[in-house]
C-alpha positions as CSV (number, residue, x, y, z in Angstrom):
1,M,24.5,-33.1,13.0
2,D,22.6,-29.7,12.4
3,K,19.2,-29.5,11.0
4,G,18.0,-26.0,10.1
5,H,16.9,-23.5,7.1
6,G,16.3,-26.5,4.9
7,R,19.7,-27.8,5.2
8,V,21.2,-30.7,6.8
9,E,24.7,-30.2,8.0
10,S,27.6,-32.8,9.6
11,R,30.7,-31.3,10.7
12,R,34.0,-33.1,11.2
13,I,37.3,-31.7,12.7
14,W,40.7,-33.0,12.3
15,S,43.4,-31.5,14.7
16,S,47.5,-31.5,15.2
17,E,49.6,-30.0,17.1
18,L,52.8,-31.5,14.8
19,L,52.2,-28.9,12.1
20,N,53.1,-25.7,14.0
21,D,56.4,-25.4,12.9
22,Y,55.1,-25.1,9.6
23,V,53.1,-22.5,10.2
24,N,53.9,-18.9,9.8
25,F,51.7,-17.6,12.5
26,P,53.1,-16.4,15.8
27,Y,51.8,-18.5,18.9
28,A,50.7,-21.2,16.8
29,K,49.9,-24.0,19.5
30,Q,47.3,-26.1,17.0
31,V,46.2,-26.6,13.5
32,A,42.7,-27.7,12.5
33,C,40.4,-28.7,9.4
34,V,37.3,-28.2,9.5
35,E,35.0,-30.6,7.1
36,R,31.6,-29.4,6.8
37,E,29.3,-31.9,4.6
38,V,25.9,-30.2,3.8
39,F,22.7,-31.4,2.4
40,E,20.2,-28.8,0.8
41,V,16.9,-30.5,1.0
42,S,15.1,-28.3,-1.4
43,K,17.8,-28.3,-4.1
44,N,18.3,-32.8,-2.9
45,T,21.9,-31.4,-3.5
46,T,25.3,-32.2,-1.2
47,R,28.4,-30.2,-0.9
48,V,31.1,-30.1,1.1
49,E,33.3,-27.1,2.2
50,R,36.6,-27.6,4.3
51,V,38.1,-24.7,6.6
52,Y,41.5,-25.0,8.3
53,L,41.8,-23.1,11.4
54,I,45.4,-21.9,13.7
55,S,44.8,-21.7,17.5
56,S,47.0,-20.2,20.4
57,Q,45.4,-22.8,22.5
58,T,47.4,-25.9,22.6
59,R,45.1,-29.7,22.5
60,A,45.3,-29.8,26.3
61,Q,43.3,-26.3,26.3
62,A,41.1,-26.9,23.5
63,G,40.1,-30.3,21.9
64,P,38.9,-30.9,18.6
65,A,35.2,-30.7,20.1
66,Q,36.1,-27.2,21.6
67,L,37.9,-26.2,18.8
68,L,34.5,-26.9,16.6
69,K,32.6,-25.2,19.3
70,L,34.6,-22.2,19.1
71,N,34.7,-22.2,15.4
72,R,30.8,-22.2,15.4
73,D,29.9,-20.0,18.3
74,H,32.1,-17.7,16.2
75,W,30.1,-17.7,13.1
76,G,26.9,-16.7,15.4
77,I,28.6,-13.7,16.9
78,E,30.0,-12.6,13.6
79,N,26.5,-13.0,11.9
80,R,24.6,-11.2,14.7
81,L,26.6,-8.0,14.7
82,H,27.1,-8.2,10.7
83,Y,22.9,-8.5,10.5
84,V,22.2,-5.6,13.0
85,R,25.0,-3.4,11.4
86,D,23.6,-4.2,7.5
87,M,19.9,-3.7,8.7
88,A,20.4,-0.5,10.6
89,Y,23.0,1.4,8.5
90,D,22.6,-0.4,5.3
91,E,26.3,-0.5,5.6
92,D,26.5,-3.0,2.7
93,R,26.5,0.3,0.6
94,C,28.6,2.5,2.2
95,R,30.7,4.1,-0.4
96,A,33.6,5.0,2.5
97,R,36.3,3.1,1.6
98,T,39.7,5.6,1.9
99,G,42.2,5.9,5.1
100,N,40.8,5.2,8.2
101,T,36.9,6.5,7.3
102,P,35.4,2.8,7.1
103,R,37.2,1.5,10.3
104,T,36.0,4.8,12.1
105,L,32.2,4.5,10.7
106,A,32.8,0.6,11.8
107,C,33.5,1.6,15.5
108,L,31.1,4.4,15.3
109,R,28.2,1.8,14.5
110,N,29.6,-0.8,16.8
111,L,29.5,1.9,20.0
112,A,26.1,2.6,18.9
113,I,25.0,-0.7,18.8
114,G,26.6,-1.7,22.0
115,L,25.3,1.1,23.8
116,L,21.2,0.1,22.6
117,R,22.3,-3.2,23.4
118,L,23.3,-2.0,27.1
119,F,20.1,-0.4,27.9
120,K,18.1,-3.5,26.7
121,V,16.5,-1.8,23.5
122,P,14.3,-4.8,22.1
123,N,14.6,-3.1,18.3
124,I,18.0,-1.3,17.0
125,K,16.5,-0.1,13.7
126,A,13.4,1.4,15.1
127,A,15.6,3.1,18.3
128,F,17.8,4.4,15.6
129,R,14.8,5.8,13.6
130,D,13.4,7.4,16.6
131,L,16.5,8.6,17.5
132,A,17.4,10.3,14.5
133,A,14.1,12.1,14.9
134,D,14.5,13.4,18.4
135,A,18.4,14.2,19.1
136,N,17.1,15.1,22.6
137,Q,16.2,11.4,23.4
138,V,19.9,10.2,22.9
139,L,21.1,12.7,25.4
140,K,18.4,11.6,28.0
141,M,19.0,8.3,27.1
142,L,23.0,9.1,28.2
143,R,22.1,11.2,30.9
144,L,23.6,14.5,29.5
């Protein structure tokens, strides 16, 4: 059970190795259903969400509790990266939609964010503003 952001959320998971032959997914070793019951405190409402997972790990490698943790941790990483990309680049409004352009831009953005994190920059958005104003800073940072 988690409490935060005006919600109380409880999760349950069911996992099985018996359905692997019915799943058309390479390396499937386990399938699972995660049910989240979310109570919105401000609205006094409850909603139930179900998501389905396919794992390449057997039950011995990752039991239900581990699958639940992996699923939860994945969203933390996803949200952390997406938030930075959207705040620093306003990525959601990018109009590049054809060919390899979106993927290439995403790779370059991830590279820039990764480099700034490597250099332990505390505020990535501010760093992009500063670096855009003085390109020589980029060369100094990369020791070029």
